[in-house]
C-alpha positions in Angstrom: 97.3 91.3 108.1 98.5 91.2 111.8 98.9 87.4 111.6 101.5 88.1 108.9 103.1 91.2 110.4 102.3 91.5 114.1 103.4 94.3 116.3 106.7 93.8 118.1 109.1 95.8 120.2 110.6 97.4 117.1 107.6 98.1 114.9 103.8 98.5 114.8 101.5 95.8 113.3 100.5 95.8 109.6 97.0 97.2 110.4 98.4 99.9 112.6 100.1 101.4 109.6 97.1 100.8 107.3 98.2 97.8 105.2 94.6 96.6 105.1 93.7 99.9 103.5 96.4 99.3 100.9 94.9 95.8 100.1 91.4 97.3 99.8 92.7 99.9 97.4 94.7 97.4 95.4 91.8 95.0 94.9 89.4 97.9 94.1 91.4 99.1 91.2 90.2 98.6 87.6 91.8 96.0 85.4 91.7 92.3 84.9 94.6 91.5 87.2 93.1 93.5 90.0 89.7 91.9 89.5 91.4 88.5 89.7 93.0 89.6 93.0 89.6 90.9 94.3 88.0 87.5 93.6 90.9 85.7 95.2 90.8 87.9 98.3 87.0 87.6 98.7 87.1 83.9 98.2 90.0 83.5 100.6 88.3 85.5 103.4 85.2 83.4 102.9 87.4 80.3 103.1 89.1 81.5 106.3 85.7 82.0 107.9 84.3 78.7 106.8 87.5 76.9 107.9 87.4 78.7 111.3 83.8 77.7 111.8 84.6 74.1 110.9 87.6 73.8 113.2 86.7 76.2 116.1 83.0 77.2 115.7 83.9 80.9 115.4 84.7 83.3 112.6 88.4 84.0 111.9 88.5 87.4 113.6 87.2 85.8 116.8 89.8 83.1 117.0 92.8 83.2 119.4 96.2 83.9 118.0 97.1 80.2 118.2 94.0 79.2 116.4 94.6 81.7 113.6 98.2 80.5 113.3 97.0 76.9 113.1 94.9 77.7 110.1 97.5 79.9 108.4 100.2 77.3 108.9 98.2 75.0 106.7 98.1 77.5 103.9 101.2 79.6 104.3 103.1 78.1 101.2 101.4 76.5 98.2 104.2 74.0 97.7 103.7 72.5 101.1 99.9 72.8 101.3 97.7 69.8 101.1 95.7 69.4 97.9 92.5 70.6 99.6 94.2 73.8 100.7 95.8 74.8 97.4 93.3 77.6 96.6 93.6 78.9 100.1 97.4 78.8 99.9 97.3 80.9 96.7 95.1 83.4 98.5 97.5 83.5 101.4 100.5 84.1 99.1 98.7 87.0 97.5 97.7 88.5 100.8 101.2 88.0 102.3 102.7 89.9 99.4 100.1 92.7 99.6 100.5 93.0 103.4 104.3 93.2 103.0 104.0 95.8 100.3 101.5 97.8 102.3 103.7 97.6 105.4 107.2 98.0 104.1 106.3 101.1 101.9 105.3 103.1 105.0 107.7 105.1 107.2 107.4 102.5 110.0 108.1 99.6 107.6 111.1 101.4 106.1 112.4 102.1 109.6 111.9 98.4 110.5 114.3 97.3 107.7 116.7 100.2 108.4 116.1 102.1 105.1 117.3 105.7 105.5 116.4 107.0 102.1 118.3 109.2 99.8 120.5 111.1 102.1 123.8 112.8 101.6 126.9 111.0 102.8 129.5 113.0 104.6 132.2 111.3 102.5 132.1 108.9 99.5 134.8 106.3 99.2 135.6 104.1 96.2 134.7 100.4 96.4 137.6 98.2 97.5 140.3 97.5 94.9 139.3 93.8 94.8 135.7 94.7 93.8 136.9 97.2 91.1 139.3 94.5 89.8 136.6 91.9 89.6 134.4 94.3 87.7 137.3 95.2 85.3 137.2 98.9 86.5 140.8 99.3 87.7 
């Protein structure tokens, strides 16, 4: 998760806000689509460790950031992945979406994108006349 959303000067990492717990909860839910996601995540994590052993003789969590990035770059988008990496790319796409959901639905994630929530505005102004005209609302 932290390869996908690392900590920076503005925000904490994905695991710091519990995105990995969200993923665990998601894939543990009952239902066919969740079970498919569980198998894809389990298979993908196994693939990451096998590929890490093959390339660097270590499990994925023991790799350097550059080594993790090298593997993830090969699977980051299914359209650009080599045929032998297609299943891993589908795994990565799922995990990227789950990490983003887990991160950006937290207070830290919402702050990161500038979401302020449902707050009262001191003054409400109509949209510009050109917008109203385009919508046929003049």
